N, C-alpha and C positions, 0 to 999 in steps of 0.2 A: 504494500499500500504506499503510495507516495506521501511523503511528509506534509506536502501542501494540502492534500485531500484530508488527511487526519486533522490538520489544524482547522480546516473548514468545518469538519464534523464537530470539533470541540467548541468553536466560536460562534457558530450560526445554527439556528433551528434547522433541523434536517430530519429525514426519514430514510436512513440507509437500508438497503435490502438485507433480508436475513442472511444471505450468503456473505455480505460484507461484514456484518456483525460477527458471524461465526469465524471468519478469517482473522478478524481483529482479536477476538477472544483467544484464539489459538496462538497468535503471535505474542500475546501478553501472558500466556500460560495461565489463563483463567477460564471459567465457564461462562456461557452466555447469560445465565441468570444473574451471576455476579456482576458482569459487565453492565447489564441493564439496570442494576440496583434492586433486583427482586428479593435480595436477602437482607436488606437494610434493617428491617424490623426484627430480625432473628438474633438471638443472643449468640455469642461466639461459642465454638466447640461443637462436637458431634455426639456428646453424651446423651443419655436418657434421663428423664426426670425421675427423682427418687420416689419410691412408693410411699414413704412416710417422712416427708421433709421435717427438719428440726425446727 
């Protein structure tokens, strides 16, 4: 992806194609859901909730 195009995506309202977003997520070593901010409201970590929290 050209640096100029990436700067345009960051600085201006845009609607890149799903293929573009997948390539960008792959290049950044992340998942598409994380790139799009879909995990913002989730707490960090991969653990399970306790049965009997203290």
